[in-house]
Wavefront OBJ file of the C-alpha trace (Angstrom):
o trace
v -33.626 -0.569 -28.387
v -30.627 -2.218 -30.043
v -27.791 -4.027 -28.264
v -25.456 -1.002 -28.273
v -28.101 1.211 -26.682
v -28.684 -1.420 -24.018
v -24.954 -1.539 -23.270
v -24.818 2.260 -23.069
v -27.759 2.259 -20.664
v -26.103 -0.371 -18.456
v -22.881 1.650 -18.421
v -24.796 4.764 -17.399
v -26.487 2.867 -14.571
v -23.165 1.449 -13.429
v -21.563 4.898 -13.421
v -24.436 6.324 -11.393
v -24.192 3.494 -8.849
v -20.429 3.945 -8.667
v -20.828 7.645 -7.955
v -23.329 6.915 -5.198
v -21.384 4.154 -3.468
v -17.765 5.285 -3.897
v -15.861 8.482 -3.226
v -14.329 9.121 -6.651
v -13.206 12.716 -6.111
v -9.953 11.516 -4.575
v -7.143 13.126 -6.557
v -3.891 11.412 -7.422
v -2.157 14.773 -7.086
v -3.007 14.770 -3.375
v -0.973 11.566 -3.060
v 1.951 13.124 -4.914
v 1.767 16.219 -2.721
v 1.591 14.126 0.467
v 4.579 12.080 -0.672
v 6.714 15.130 -1.403
v 5.706 16.648 1.946
v 6.689 13.437 3.739
v 10.099 13.359 2.034
v 10.755 16.970 3.019
v 9.733 16.169 6.588
v 11.981 13.085 6.624
v 14.887 15.223 5.450
v 14.458 17.688 8.313
v 13.951 14.869 10.812
v 17.125 13.134 9.638
v 19.021 16.445 9.802
v 17.844 16.995 13.387
v 18.877 13.485 14.421
v 22.297 13.820 12.783
v 22.860 17.243 14.358
v 22.003 15.797 17.749
v 24.349 12.816 17.415
v 27.195 14.872 15.920
v 27.069 17.557 18.586
v 30.210 17.472 20.741
v 28.255 18.541 23.779
v 25.334 16.150 23.466
v 24.591 13.438 25.978
v 21.788 10.971 26.379
v 20.156 12.334 29.514
v 16.381 12.466 29.713
v 16.133 16.192 28.962
v 18.035 15.955 25.672
v 16.174 12.822 24.614
v 12.828 14.502 25.325
v 13.957 17.573 23.368
v 14.805 15.614 20.217
v 11.594 13.592 20.548
v 9.560 16.803 20.827
v 11.315 18.207 17.741
v 10.554 15.068 15.738
v 6.918 15.090 16.864
v 6.638 18.731 15.786
v 8.034 17.900 12.354
v 5.588 14.999 12.049
v 2.639 17.209 13.003
v 3.639 19.874 10.474
v 3.939 17.205 7.763
v 0.521 15.828 8.718
v -1.203 19.224 8.659
v 0.385 20.292 5.362
v -0.439 16.926 3.736
v -4.069 17.101 4.913
v -4.481 20.673 3.659
v -2.992 19.708 0.316
v -5.264 16.669 0.121
v -8.333 18.802 0.828
v -7.328 21.310 -1.848
v -6.720 18.748 -4.602
v -9.797 16.715 -3.668
v -11.977 19.832 -3.703
v -10.593 20.768 -7.115
v -11.235 17.263 -8.421
v -14.816 17.230 -7.107
v -15.498 20.541 -8.876
v -13.988 19.196 -12.073
v -16.246 16.127 -11.958
v -19.204 18.160 -10.720
v -19.599 15.907 -7.692
v -20.494 16.853 -4.098
v -17.457 16.633 -1.837
v -19.518 15.821 1.254
v -22.130 13.104 1.567
v -22.893 9.680 3.022
v -20.052 8.029 1.096
v -17.575 10.631 2.312
v -18.696 10.065 5.901
v -18.304 6.295 5.551
v -14.852 6.776 4.034
v -13.698 9.046 6.856
v -15.113 6.796 9.599
v -13.414 3.703 8.205
v -10.177 5.631 7.719
v -10.222 7.330 11.117
v -10.799 4.305 13.377
v -7.495 2.516 12.549
v -5.639 5.859 12.403
v -6.918 6.944 15.826
v -6.060 3.530 17.257
v -2.555 3.784 15.829
v -2.166 7.315 17.175
v -3.081 6.204 20.701
v -0.723 3.238 20.375
v 2.152 5.543 19.413
v 1.359 7.896 22.301
v 1.399 4.917 24.676
v 4.817 3.902 23.366
v 6.167 7.401 23.934
v 4.779 7.690 27.443
v 5.371 4.209 28.828
v 7.957 2.377 26.755
v 10.775 4.704 25.741
v 12.984 1.721 25.010
v 10.502 0.821 22.251
v 10.603 4.218 20.552
v 12.091 2.523 17.479
v 8.719 0.864 16.896
v 6.969 4.188 16.283
v 7.844 4.557 12.595
v 6.960 0.930 11.732
v 3.734 1.170 13.740
v 2.576 4.276 11.882
v 3.118 2.464 8.582
v 1.165 -0.593 9.718
v -1.803 1.311 11.142
v -1.892 3.665 8.159
v -1.918 0.703 5.806
v -4.745 -0.922 7.753
v -6.677 2.356 7.575
v -6.301 2.476 3.783
v -7.400 -1.140 3.421
v -10.401 -0.505 5.678
v -11.445 2.597 3.713
v -10.781 1.193 0.239
v -14.309 -0.186 -0.140
v -15.615 3.384 -0.246
v -13.237 4.738 -2.890
v -10.989 3.499 -5.675
v -9.915 -0.107 -5.110
v -6.327 0.897 -5.998
v -5.953 2.367 -2.522
v -6.192 -1.145 -1.069
v -2.975 -2.125 -2.849
v -1.232 0.912 -1.370
v -2.489 -0.104 2.067
v -1.142 -3.634 1.697
v 2.251 -2.253 0.655
v 2.316 0.059 3.696
v 1.509 -2.818 6.073
v 4.180 -5.078 4.576
v 6.740 -2.269 4.694
v 5.870 -1.530 8.327
v 6.236 -5.182 9.317
v 9.644 -5.372 7.622
v 10.665 -2.153 9.390
v 9.855 -3.735 12.768
v 12.746 -6.119 12.215
v 15.067 -3.292 11.135
v 14.535 -0.770 13.949
v 17.594 1.352 13.201
v 16.313 2.078 9.697
v 12.837 3.180 10.777
v 13.078 6.697 9.364
v 14.152 5.413 5.957
v 11.261 2.946 5.840
v 8.925 5.744 6.935
v 10.232 8.028 4.179
v 9.816 5.300 1.575
v 6.319 4.365 2.744
v 4.840 7.811 3.215
v 7.018 9.495 0.603
v 7.994 7.323 -2.350
v 4.965 5.002 -2.280
v 2.589 7.958 -2.053
v 4.213 9.632 -5.038
v 4.098 6.449 -7.123
v 0.488 5.779 -6.105
v -0.509 9.374 -6.817
v 1.038 9.320 -10.288
v -0.666 6.022 -11.120
v -4.021 7.368 -9.937
v -3.545 10.616 -11.833
v -2.751 9.017 -15.180
v -5.354 6.283 -14.691
v -8.358 8.389 -13.649
v -7.589 12.075 -14.225
v -5.247 12.529 -17.154
v -7.237 12.766 -20.368
l 1 2 3 4 5 6 7 8 9 10 11 12 13 14 15 16 17 18 19 20 21 22 23 24 25 26 27 28 29 30 31 32 33 34 35 36 37 38 39 40 41 42 43 44 45 46 47 48 49 50 51 52 53 54 55 56 57 58 59 60 61 62 63 64 65 66 67 68 69 70 71 72 73 74 75 76 77 78 79 80 81 82 83 84 85 86 87 88 89 90 91 92 93 94 95 96 97 98 99 100 101 102 103 104 105 106 107 108 109 110 111 112 113 114 115 116 117 118 119 120 121 122 123 124 125 126 127 128 129 130 131 132 133 134 135 136 137 138 139 140 141 142 143 144 145 146 147 148 149 150 151 152 153 154 155 156 157 158 159 160 161 162 163 164 165 166 167 168 169 170 171 172 173 174 175 176 177 178 179 180 181 182 183 184 185 186 187 188 189 190 191 192 193 194 195 196 197 198 199 200 201 202 203 204 205 206 207 208 209
C-alpha cells in the first residue's frame, strides 16, 4: 500500500467516524428559511405594536396590554412552528441526498443538548410574563441569549460552525439587554439576518457542489 492509498484510507475512516459522531444532515437552507420566517414575523409584530401605539383610542390598562402581549406571543408561536417545519423538511431532504439516517443516537444527543437550554429559556420567559411585567423588555434579549447557549451546547454533535452562530446570538442578546427599547430589532437581526447569513455560509460550504 503506497502513501496515497494510506491517506485515502485514513480519510475514509475519518469520514465514517464523522458520520457516526456528528449530525451532518443539517441543511443551510433550513437556516435561510428560519431567518426569512423570523423577519416576516418581526414585521407583523412591529406592525401590531405600531398600530397599538398609534390608535387614538388606545390606553395602557391591563386588558389592552394583555391583548397586545397575547398577539405577539401568537406571532412568535407561528414563527416557531413554521421555522421548525421548514427545518424538518430541508433536513430530511439533505439526509436523503447524503443517504444518511435522519434519526439515531447522534440526533438524540443533538436534540437533548439543544432542548435543555431552550426549555430553560422558555420557562424563564414565561416567568417574566407572569410575575414581572415591568421586565417584559427583557424577553427578546433573553430568547437570544438562551438560544445562543443552546446552539453552543449542541454544536459538539453537528457542524462546529453552529457554535460561532451561538456565540453571536449570546453577544447580541447581552447587548440588547442594555438597549431594551430596541429589543424587537435585535431579535429580528439575531433570528433573521444572522440565520440567513449562517444558512448561506453553510449551504455554500457543505452543500453547494
